[in-house]
PDB file of N, CA, C and O in Angstrom:
ATOM      1  N   UNK A   1     132.735  50.103 279.282  1.00  0.00           N
ATOM      2  CA  UNK A   1     132.211  50.026 280.636  1.00  0.00           C
ATOM      3  C   UNK A   1     132.830  51.124 281.497  1.00  0.00           C
ATOM      4  O   UNK A   1     134.010  51.445 281.358  1.00  0.00           O
ATOM      5  N   UNK A   2     132.035  51.686 282.372  1.00  0.00           N
ATOM      6  CA  UNK A   2     132.582  52.633 283.327  1.00  0.00           C
ATOM      7  C   UNK A   2     133.233  51.848 284.464  1.00  0.00           C
ATOM      8  O   UNK A   2     133.027  50.642 284.597  1.00  0.00           O
ATOM      9  N   UNK A   3     134.015  52.541 285.275  1.00  0.00           N
ATOM     10  CA  UNK A   3     134.691  51.875 286.392  1.00  0.00           C
ATOM     11  C   UNK A   3     133.678  51.285 287.376  1.00  0.00           C
ATOM     12  O   UNK A   3     133.894  50.190 287.896  1.00  0.00           O
ATOM     13  N   UNK A   4     132.588  51.986 287.635  1.00  0.00           N
ATOM     14  CA  UNK A   4     131.564  51.465 288.540  1.00  0.00           C
ATOM     15  C   UNK A   4     130.926  50.199 287.983  1.00  0.00           C
ATOM     16  O   UNK A   4     130.614  49.279 288.740  1.00  0.00           O
ATOM     17  N   UNK A   5     130.730  50.141 286.678  1.00  0.00           N
ATOM     18  CA  UNK A   5     130.190  48.928 286.071  1.00  0.00           C
ATOM     19  C   UNK A   5     131.174  47.771 286.179  1.00  0.00           C
ATOM     20  O   UNK A   5     130.774  46.633 286.425  1.00  0.00           O
ATOM     21  N   UNK A   6     132.451  48.058 285.998  1.00  0.00           N
ATOM     22  CA  UNK A   6     133.473  47.018 286.151  1.00  0.00           C
ATOM     23  C   UNK A   6     133.478  46.511 287.585  1.00  0.00           C
ATOM     24  O   UNK A   6     133.533  45.303 287.817  1.00  0.00           O
ATOM     25  N   UNK A   7     133.421  47.421 288.543  1.00  0.00           N
ATOM     26  CA  UNK A   7     133.391  47.007 289.941  1.00  0.00           C
ATOM     27  C   UNK A   7     132.180  46.138 290.239  1.00  0.00           C
ATOM     28  O   UNK A   7     132.272  45.190 291.019  1.00  0.00           O
ATOM     29  N   UNK A   8     131.062  46.450 289.630  1.00  0.00           N
ATOM     30  CA  UNK A   8     129.840  45.700 289.889  1.00  0.00           C
ATOM     31  C   UNK A   8     129.850  44.342 289.184  1.00  0.00           C
ATOM     32  O   UNK A   8     129.561  43.320 289.806  1.00  0.00           O
ATOM     33  N   UNK A   9     130.176  44.326 287.913  1.00  0.00           N
ATOM     34  CA  UNK A   9     130.063  43.115 287.114  1.00  0.00           C
ATOM     35  C   UNK A   9     131.277  42.198 287.208  1.00  0.00           C
ATOM     36  O   UNK A   9     131.158  40.993 286.986  1.00  0.00           O
ATOM     37  N   UNK A  10     132.424  42.743 287.529  1.00  0.00           N
ATOM     38  CA  UNK A  10     133.650  41.939 287.551  1.00  0.00           C
ATOM     39  C   UNK A  10     134.398  42.126 288.869  1.00  0.00           C
ATOM     40  O   UNK A  10     135.612  42.331 288.877  1.00  0.00           O
ATOM     41  N   UNK A  11     133.671  42.054 289.976  1.00  0.00           N
ATOM     42  CA  UNK A  11     134.256  42.289 291.295  1.00  0.00           C
ATOM     43  C   UNK A  11     135.375  41.298 291.608  1.00  0.00           C
ATOM     44  O   UNK A  11     136.409  41.688 292.150  1.00  0.00           O
ATOM     45  N   UNK A  12     135.185  40.050 291.281  1.00  0.00           N
ATOM     46  CA  UNK A  12     136.217  39.039 291.548  1.00  0.00           C
ATOM     47  C   UNK A  12     137.486  39.352 290.767  1.00  0.00           C
ATOM     48  O   UNK A  12     138.588  39.248 291.306  1.00  0.00           O
ATOM     49  N   UNK A  13     137.341  39.729 289.517  1.00  0.00           N
ATOM     50  CA  UNK A  13     138.487  40.069 288.684  1.00  0.00           C
ATOM     51  C   UNK A  13     139.245  41.262 289.274  1.00  0.00           C
ATOM     52  O   UNK A  13     140.474  41.250 289.338  1.00  0.00           O
ATOM     53  N   UNK A  14     138.514  42.284 289.701  1.00  0.00           N
ATOM     54  CA  UNK A  14     139.133  43.479 290.275  1.00  0.00           C
ATOM     55  C   UNK A  14     139.838  43.123 291.585  1.00  0.00           C
ATOM     56  O   UNK A  14     140.968  43.551 291.818  1.00  0.00           O
ATOM     57  N   UNK A  15     139.179  42.345 292.435  1.00  0.00           N
ATOM     58  CA  UNK A  15     139.761  41.994 293.730  1.00  0.00           C
ATOM     59  C   UNK A  15     141.048  41.193 293.607  1.00  0.00           C
ATOM     60  O   UNK A  15     141.915  41.279 294.477  1.00  0.00           O
ATOM     61  N   UNK A  16     141.183  40.419 292.544  1.00  0.00           N
ATOM     62  CA  UNK A  16     142.424  39.677 292.339  1.00  0.00           C
ATOM     63  C   UNK A  16     143.577  40.578 291.909  1.00  0.00           C
ATOM     64  O   UNK A  16     144.740  40.218 292.098  1.00  0.00           O
ATOM     65  N   UNK A  17     143.281  41.727 291.343  1.00  0.00           N
ATOM     66  CA  UNK A  17     144.316  42.581 290.768  1.00  0.00           C
ATOM     67  C   UNK A  17     144.623  43.857 291.536  1.00  0.00           C
ATOM     68  O   UNK A  17     145.654  44.484 291.293  1.00  0.00           O
ATOM     69  N   UNK A  18     143.760  44.253 292.449  1.00  0.00           N
ATOM     70  CA  UNK A  18     143.956  45.507 293.173  1.00  0.00           C
ATOM     71  C   UNK A  18     144.679  45.215 294.494  1.00  0.00           C
ATOM     72  O   UNK A  18     144.231  44.389 295.289  1.00  0.00           O
ATOM     73  N   UNK A  19     145.777  45.891 294.707  1.00  0.00           N
ATOM     74  CA  UNK A  19     146.526  45.721 295.947  1.00  0.00           C
ATOM     75  C   UNK A  19     145.875  46.515 297.063  1.00  0.00           C
ATOM     76  O   UNK A  19     145.330  47.598 296.849  1.00  0.00           O
ATOM     77  N   UNK A  20     145.946  45.951 298.261  1.00  0.00           N
ATOM     78  CA  UNK A  20     145.410  46.636 299.430  1.00  0.00           C
ATOM     79  C   UNK A  20     146.483  46.666 300.497  1.00  0.00           C
ATOM     80  O   UNK A  20     147.308  45.757 300.593  1.00  0.00           O
ATOM     81  N   UNK A  21     146.466  47.704 301.286  1.00  0.00           N
ATOM     82  CA  UNK A  21     147.427  47.807 302.382  1.00  0.00           C
ATOM     83  C   UNK A  21     146.681  48.255 303.635  1.00  0.00           C
ATOM     84  O   UNK A  21     145.830  49.143 303.578  1.00  0.00           O
ATOM     85  N   UNK A  22     147.003  47.644 304.747  1.00  0.00           N
ATOM     86  CA  UNK A  22     146.430  48.039 306.035  1.00  0.00           C
ATOM     87  C   UNK A  22     147.483  48.868 306.746  1.00  0.00           C
ATOM     88  O   UNK A  22     148.636  48.447 306.847  1.00  0.00           O
ATOM     89  N   UNK A  23     147.108  50.043 307.243  1.00  0.00           N
ATOM     90  CA  UNK A  23     148.088  50.887 307.922  1.00  0.00           C
ATOM     91  C   UNK A  23     148.651  50.206 309.172  1.00  0.00           C
ATOM     92  O   UNK A  23     148.031  49.304 309.735  1.00  0.00           O
ATOM     93  N   UNK A  24     149.813  50.647 309.586  1.00  0.00           N
ATOM     94  CA  UNK A  24     150.446  50.117 310.801  1.00  0.00           C
ATOM     95  C   UNK A  24     149.607  50.490 312.019  1.00  0.00           C
ATOM     96  O   UNK A  24     148.785  51.404 311.964  1.00  0.00           O
ATOM     97  N   UNK A  25     149.824  49.776 313.108  1.00  0.00           N
ATOM     98  CA  UNK A  25     149.053  49.990 314.334  1.00  0.00           C
ATOM     99  C   UNK A  25     149.174  51.426 314.841  1.00  0.00           C
ATOM    100  O   UNK A  25     148.208  51.983 315.364  1.00  0.00           O
ATOM    101  N   UNK A  26     150.340  52.018 314.691  1.00  0.00           N
ATOM    102  CA  UNK A  26     150.516  53.396 315.184  1.00  0.00           C
ATOM    103  C   UNK A  26     149.662  54.390 314.403  1.00  0.00           C
ATOM    104  O   UNK A  26     149.390  55.487 314.889  1.00  0.00           O
ATOM    105  N   UNK A  27     149.239  54.017 313.202  1.00  0.00           N
ATOM    106  CA  UNK A  27     148.397  54.882 312.385  1.00  0.00           C
ATOM    107  C   UNK A  27     146.919  54.567 312.611  1.00  0.00           C
ATOM    108  O   UNK A  27     146.103  55.472 312.784  1.00  0.00           O
ATOM    109  N   UNK A  28     146.585  53.281 312.607  1.00  0.00           N
ATOM    110  CA  UNK A  28     145.174  52.898 312.609  1.00  0.00           C
ATOM    111  C   UNK A  28     144.523  52.976 313.988  1.00  0.00           C
ATOM    112  O   UNK A  28     143.331  53.271 314.080  1.00  0.00           O
ATOM    113  N   UNK A  29     145.268  52.720 315.055  1.00  0.00           N
ATOM    114  CA  UNK A  29     144.680  52.719 316.400  1.00  0.00           C
ATOM    115  C   UNK A  29     144.129  54.100 316.786  1.00  0.00           C
ATOM    116  O   UNK A  29     142.985  54.176 317.233  1.00  0.00           O
ATOM    117  N   UNK A  30     144.880  55.178 316.635  1.00  0.00           N
ATOM    118  CA  UNK A  30     144.297  56.489 316.966  1.00  0.00           C
ATOM    119  C   UNK A  30     143.079  56.837 316.110  1.00  0.00           C
ATOM    120  O   UNK A  30     142.145  57.482 316.586  1.00  0.00           O
ATOM    121  N   UNK A  31     143.093  56.412 314.855  1.00  0.00           N
ATOM    122  CA  UNK A  31     141.948  56.685 313.985  1.00  0.00           C
ATOM    123  C   UNK A  31     140.719  55.910 314.456  1.00  0.00           C
ATOM    124  O   UNK A  31     139.617  56.457 314.510  1.00  0.00           O
ATOM    125  N   UNK A  32     140.912  54.635 314.796  1.00  0.00           N
ATOM    126  CA  UNK A  32     139.800  53.834 315.314  1.00  0.00           C
ATOM    127  C   UNK A  32     139.255  54.423 316.606  1.00  0.00           C
ATOM    128  O   UNK A  32     138.042  54.539 316.784  1.00  0.00           O
ATOM    129  N   UNK A  33     140.149  54.789 317.499  1.00  0.00           N
ATOM    130  CA  UNK A  33     139.716  55.365 318.772  1.00  0.00           C
ATOM    131  C   UNK A  33     138.925  56.649 318.552  1.00  0.00           C
ATOM    132  O   UNK A  33     137.925  56.884 319.231  1.00  0.00           O
ATOM    133  N   UNK A  34     139.359  57.473 317.620  1.00  0.00           N
ATOM    134  CA  UNK A  34     138.660  58.736 317.349  1.00  0.00           C
ATOM    135  C   UNK A  34     137.268  58.481 316.774  1.00  0.00           C
ATOM    136  O   UNK A  34     136.300  59.121 317.183  1.00  0.00           O
ATOM    137  N   UNK A  35     137.168  57.557 315.835  1.00  0.00           N
ATOM    138  CA  UNK A  35     135.871  57.253 315.233  1.00  0.00           C
ATOM    139  C   UNK A  35     134.923  56.676 316.278  1.00  0.00           C
ATOM    140  O   UNK A  35     133.767  57.089 316.367  1.00  0.00           O
ATOM    141  N   UNK A  36     135.405  55.733 317.060  1.00  0.00           N
ATOM    142  CA  UNK A  36     134.545  55.111 318.063  1.00  0.00           C
ATOM    143  C   UNK A  36     134.138  56.113 319.137  1.00  0.00           C
ATOM    144  O   UNK A  36     133.010  56.070 319.627  1.00  0.00           O
ATOM    145  N   UNK A  37     135.041  57.008 319.506  1.00  0.00           N
ATOM    146  CA  UNK A  37     134.708  58.038 320.490  1.00  0.00           C
ATOM    147  C   UNK A  37     133.638  58.984 319.944  1.00  0.00           C
ATOM    148  O   UNK A  37     132.728  59.387 320.668  1.00  0.00           O
ATOM    149  N   UNK A  38     133.755  59.336 318.661  1.00  0.00           N
ATOM    150  CA  UNK A  38     132.794  60.251 318.054  1.00  0.00           C
ATOM    151  C   UNK A  38     131.397  59.635 317.936  1.00  0.00           C
ATOM    152  O   UNK A  38     130.398  60.345 318.054  1.00  0.00           O
ATOM    153  N   UNK A  39     131.319  58.337 317.706  1.00  0.00           N
ATOM    154  CA  UNK A  39     130.033  57.700 317.444  1.00  0.00           C
ATOM    155  C   UNK A  39     129.399  57.024 318.658  1.00  0.00           C
ATOM    156  O   UNK A  39     128.235  56.632 318.589  1.00  0.00           O
ATOM    157  N   UNK A  40     130.120  56.876 319.759  1.00  0.00           N
ATOM    158  CA  UNK A  40     129.576  56.086 320.862  1.00  0.00           C
ATOM    159  C   UNK A  40     128.371  56.729 321.541  1.00  0.00           C
ATOM    160  O   UNK A  40     127.548  56.003 322.100  1.00  0.00           O
ATOM    161  N   UNK A  41     128.228  58.034 321.520  1.00  0.00           N
ATOM    162  CA  UNK A  41     127.107  58.690 322.190  1.00  0.00           C
ATOM    163  C   UNK A  41     126.026  59.189 321.239  1.00  0.00           C
ATOM    164  O   UNK A  41     125.098  59.878 321.663  1.00  0.00           O
ATOM    165  N   UNK A  42     126.138  58.851 319.966  1.00  0.00           N
ATOM    166  CA  UNK A  42     125.147  59.296 318.990  1.00  0.00           C
ATOM    167  C   UNK A  42     123.894  58.437 319.106  1.00  0.00           C
ATOM    168  O   UNK A  42     123.976  57.227 319.316  1.00  0.00           O
ATOM    169  N   UNK A  43     122.736  59.075 318.967  1.00  0.00           N
ATOM    170  CA  UNK A  43     121.462  58.369 319.037  1.00  0.00           C
ATOM    171  C   UNK A  43     120.976  58.008 317.642  1.00  0.00           C
ATOM    172  O   UNK A  43     121.138  58.774 316.692  1.00  0.00           O
ATOM    173  N   UNK A  44     120.378  56.827 317.539  1.00  0.00           N
ATOM    174  CA  UNK A  44     119.759  56.392 316.295  1.00  0.00           C
ATOM    175  C   UNK A  44     118.492  57.221 316.083  1.00  0.00           C
ATOM    176  O   UNK A  44     117.665  57.335 316.988  1.00  0.00           O
ATOM    177  N   UNK A  45     118.341  57.790 314.910  1.00  0.00           N
ATOM    178  CA  UNK A  45     117.206  58.671 314.635  1.00  0.00           C
ATOM    179  C   UNK A  45     115.873  57.932 314.663  1.00  0.00           C
ATOM    180  O   UNK A  45     114.862  58.500 315.077  1.00  0.00           O
ATOM    181  N   UNK A  46     115.859  56.686 314.233  1.00  0.00           N
ATOM    182  CA  UNK A  46     114.581  55.971 314.156  1.00  0.00           C
ATOM    183  C   UNK A  46     114.160  55.362 315.491  1.00  0.00           C
ATOM    184  O   UNK A  46     112.970  55.336 315.805  1.00  0.00           O
ATOM    185  N   UNK A  47     115.121  54.870 316.286  1.00  0.00           N
ATOM    186  CA  UNK A  47     114.763  54.208 317.549  1.00  0.00           C
ATOM    187  C   UNK A  47     114.996  55.078 318.769  1.00  0.00           C
ATOM    188  O   UNK A  47     114.394  54.846 319.818  1.00  0.00           O
ATOM    189  N   UNK A  48     115.861  56.075 318.650  1.00  0.00           N
ATOM    190  CA  UNK A  48     116.177  56.922 319.792  1.00  0.00           C
ATOM    191  C   UNK A  48     117.167  56.297 320.758  1.00  0.00           C
ATOM    192  O   UNK A  48     117.466  56.877 321.802  1.00  0.00           O
ATOM    193  N   UNK A  49     117.681  55.116 320.422  1.00  0.00           N
ATOM    194  CA  UNK A  49     118.663  54.438 321.273  1.00  0.00           C
ATOM    195  C   UNK A  49     120.070  54.795 320.813  1.00  0.00           C
ATOM    196  O   UNK A  49     120.289  55.221 319.679  1.00  0.00           O
ATOM    197  N   UNK A  50     121.014  54.610 321.725  1.00  0.00           N
ATOM    198  CA  UNK A  50     122.416  54.872 321.380  1.00  0.00           C
ATOM    199  C   UNK A  50     122.901  53.842 320.366  1.00  0.00           C
ATOM    200  O   UNK A  50     122.486  52.683 320.390  1.00  0.00           O
ATOM    201  N   UNK A  51     123.789  54.286 319.472  1.00  0.00           N
ATOM    202  CA  UNK A  51     124.359  53.358 318.494  1.00  0.00           C
ATOM    203  C   UNK A  51     125.220  52.304 319.168  1.00  0.00           C
ATOM    204  O   UNK A  51     125.257  51.154 318.729  1.00  0.00           O
ATOM    205  N   UNK A  52     125.910  52.690 320.231  1.00  0.00           N
ATOM    206  CA  UNK A  52     126.802  51.770 320.931  1.00  0.00           C
ATOM    207  C   UNK A  52     126.212  51.412 322.284  1.00  0.00           C
ATOM    208  O   UNK A  52     126.329  52.171 323.246  1.00  0.00           O
ATOM    209  N   UNK A  53     125.576  50.244 322.350  1.00  0.00           N
ATOM    210  CA  UNK A  53     125.136  49.748 323.647  1.00  0.00           C
ATOM    211  C   UNK A  53     126.339  49.124 324.344  1.00  0.00           C
ATOM    212  O   UNK A  53     127.456  49.216 323.835  1.00  0.00           O
ATOM    213  N   UNK A  54     126.136  48.498 325.486  1.00  0.00           N
ATOM    214  CA  UNK A  54     127.278  47.967 326.239  1.00  0.00           C
ATOM    215  C   UNK A  54     127.995  46.863 325.466  1.00  0.00           C
ATOM    216  O   UNK A  54     129.221  46.770 325.522  1.00  0.00           O
ATOM    217  N   UNK A  55     127.253  46.029 324.751  1.00  0.00           N
ATOM    218  CA  UNK A  55     127.889  44.964 323.961  1.00  0.00           C
ATOM    219  C   UNK A  55     128.722  45.541 322.826  1.00  0.00           C
ATOM    220  O   UNK A  55     129.813  45.045 322.542  1.00  0.00           O
ATOM    221  N   UNK A  56     128.218  46.583 322.176  1.00  0.00           N
ATOM    222  CA  UNK A  56     128.954  47.206 321.076  1.00  0.00           C
ATOM    223  C   UNK A  56     130.210  47.906 321.585  1.00  0.00           C
ATOM    224  O   UNK A  56     131.246  47.888 320.921  1.00  0.00           O
ATOM    225  N   UNK A  57     130.117  48.524 322.766  1.00  0.00           N
ATOM    226  CA  UNK A  57     131.302  49.170 323.347  1.00  0.00           C
ATOM    227  C   UNK A  57     132.367  48.130 323.676  1.00  0.00           C
ATOM    228  O   UNK A  57     133.554  48.361 323.446  1.00  0.00           O
ATOM    229  N   UNK A  58     131.946  46.986 324.213  1.00  0.00           N
ATOM    230  CA  UNK A  58     132.893  45.911 324.517  1.00  0.00           C
ATOM    231  C   UNK A  58     133.551  45.410 323.236  1.00  0.00           C
ATOM    232  O   UNK A  58     134.764  45.206 323.197  1.00  0.00           O
ATOM    233  N   UNK A  59     132.756  45.215 322.195  1.00  0.00           N
ATOM    234  CA  UNK A  59     133.288  44.750 320.920  1.00  0.00           C
ATOM    235  C   UNK A  59     134.256  45.764 320.325  1.00  0.00           C
ATOM    236  O   UNK A  59     135.282  45.381 319.762  1.00  0.00           O
ATOM    237  N   UNK A  60     133.943  47.051 320.442  1.00  0.00           N
ATOM    238  CA  UNK A  60     134.832  48.071 319.886  1.00  0.00           C
ATOM    239  C   UNK A  60     136.160  48.111 320.641  1.00  0.00           C
ATOM    240  O   UNK A  60     137.211  48.327 320.038  1.00  0.00           O
ATOM    241  N   UNK A  61     136.115  47.905 321.953  1.00  0.00           N
ATOM    242  CA  UNK A  61     137.374  47.845 322.715  1.00  0.00           C
ATOM    243  C   UNK A  61     138.226  46.657 322.263  1.00  0.00           C
ATOM    244  O   UNK A  61     139.450  46.755 322.183  1.00  0.00           O
ATOM    245  N   UNK A  62     137.568  45.543 321.969  1.00  0.00           N
ATOM    246  CA  UNK A  62     138.303  44.362 321.498  1.00  0.00           C
ATOM    247  C   UNK A  62     138.936  44.613 320.130  1.00  0.00           C
ATOM    248  O   UNK A  62     140.045  44.153 319.857  1.00  0.00           O
ATOM    249  N   UNK A  63     138.225  45.344 319.274  1.00  0.00           N
ATOM    250  CA  UNK A  63     138.783  45.680 317.959  1.00  0.00           C
ATOM    251  C   UNK A  63     140.027  46.538 318.122  1.00  0.00           C
ATOM    252  O   UNK A  63     141.021  46.335 317.425  1.00  0.00           O
ATOM    253  N   UNK A  64     139.976  47.493 319.038  1.00  0.00           N
ATOM    254  CA  UNK A  64     141.140  48.353 319.277  1.00  0.00           C
ATOM    255  C   UNK A  64     142.301  47.536 319.834  1.00  0.00           C
ATOM    256  O   UNK A  64     143.447  47.740 319.435  1.00  0.00           O
ATOM    257  N   UNK A  65     142.016  46.618 320.750  1.00  0.00           N
ATOM    258  CA  UNK A  65     143.079  45.767 321.277  1.00  0.00           C
ATOM    259  C   UNK A  65     143.698  44.906 320.197  1.00  0.00           C
ATOM    260  O   UNK A  65     144.913  44.709 320.179  1.00  0.00           O
ATOM    261  N   UNK A  66     142.878  44.393 319.296  1.00  0.00           N
ATOM    262  CA  UNK A  66     143.410  43.591 318.195  1.00  0.00           C
ATOM    263  C   UNK A  66     144.269  44.444 317.270  1.00  0.00           C
ATOM    264  O   UNK A  66     145.309  43.985 316.797  1.00  0.00           O
ATOM    265  N   UNK A  67     143.851  45.673 317.009  1.00  0.00           N
ATOM    266  CA  UNK A  67     144.641  46.565 316.156  1.00  0.00           C
ATOM    267  C   UNK A  67     145.977  46.886 316.823  1.00  0.00           C
ATOM    268  O   UNK A  67     147.012  46.941 316.159  1.00  0.00           O
ATOM    269  N   UNK A  68     145.948  47.100 318.149  1.00  0.00           N
ATOM    270  CA  UNK A  68     147.201  47.362 318.866  1.00  0.00           C
ATOM    271  C   UNK A  68     148.138  46.170 318.792  1.00  0.00           C
ATOM    272  O   UNK A  68     149.358  46.329 318.765  1.00  0.00           O
ATOM    273  N   UNK A  69     147.560  44.969 318.758  1.00  0.00           N
ATOM    274  CA  UNK A  69     148.371  43.756 318.687  1.00  0.00           C
ATOM    275  C   UNK A  69     148.894  43.493 317.272  1.00  0.00           C
ATOM    276  O   UNK A  69     149.715  42.600 317.067  1.00  0.00           O
ATOM    277  N   UNK A  70     148.415  44.273 316.300  1.00  0.00           N
ATOM    278  CA  UNK A  70     148.922  44.127 314.943  1.00  0.00           C
ATOM    279  C   UNK A  70     148.057  43.278 314.047  1.00  0.00           C
ATOM    280  O   UNK A  70     148.479  42.942 312.941  1.00  0.00           O
ATOM    281  N   UNK A  71     146.882  42.921 314.472  1.00  0.00           N
ATOM    282  CA  UNK A  71     146.001  42.098 313.629  1.00  0.00           C
ATOM    283  C   UNK A  71     145.327  42.965 312.630  1.00  0.00           C
ATOM    284  O   UNK A  71     144.540  42.476 311.820  1.00  0.00           O
TER     285      UNK A  71
END
């Protein structure tokens, strides 16, 4: 089996054995802010609307606050 086949067919097995680490707040917060800043004014090609409406902007601010708090 290739690795992609293992990931597809045995996802539960892989997830039990692969370690994951979340970066510290000092690392992840600036990255989140940069990504959200880059994407907030982009228009959806099919609808012509912004990707981040007011509700999405509010939600993204909450995600950043949670990351700052260490969640």
